[in-house]
C-alpha positions, 0 to 999 in steps of 0.5 A: 538492483531496483526495488520490485515494489514501489509506492506512490500517490494515487493521484499522480499520473500513471506511467509504464514504469509502474508495472501493476498498480495496486490501491492499498487504502481501505477506502476509495480516494476522494475525487478519483474516478476508476478510469483515472486511477488506472488500477490493476487491483484494489486490495483493501484487505491489506490496509491497517485496521481502522483503529490503527489508522485512527491511532496514527492519524498520519503523524510522521513522529508515530511512523516507526511505531505505526509500521511496527504495529502494522507489520504485527497486523499483517501476520493475522489471518485477515490479511493473508489472501491479500498478501498472497496476492501481492506476493505473487504480483511482485514475483512476476514483475514490478508493483506500485502500491497506491495510496491517497495519503498526502505523505506517501513516505509515511504511509501504509503503502511505504511500510507495505512496500518495505515489508514486501521487499524484505520478504 
């Protein structure tokens, strides 16, 4: 069985296998036009807090702790509507979470995909 939620960099070419394309970064990706992004949605409210992003600083050695803290943040009411929307999208087909992060495997998109597939 394939995962219903995937993740990858927004700078990669869109494919039909992406399903719904959802940007999960808080900030718009540098140098990316809206046309080229081919987004279905931008759910910035599901992104980690600015404090958590600054602490993590995309250091792969901190990824496990980042993921733990991010999952704790996802439980607060600030993320509720965005998570509900993501769950609804995933319930109706394939979803690809997009991020501008260079290391997508150690990003909030990867953590969120794992979290959603486990929910």
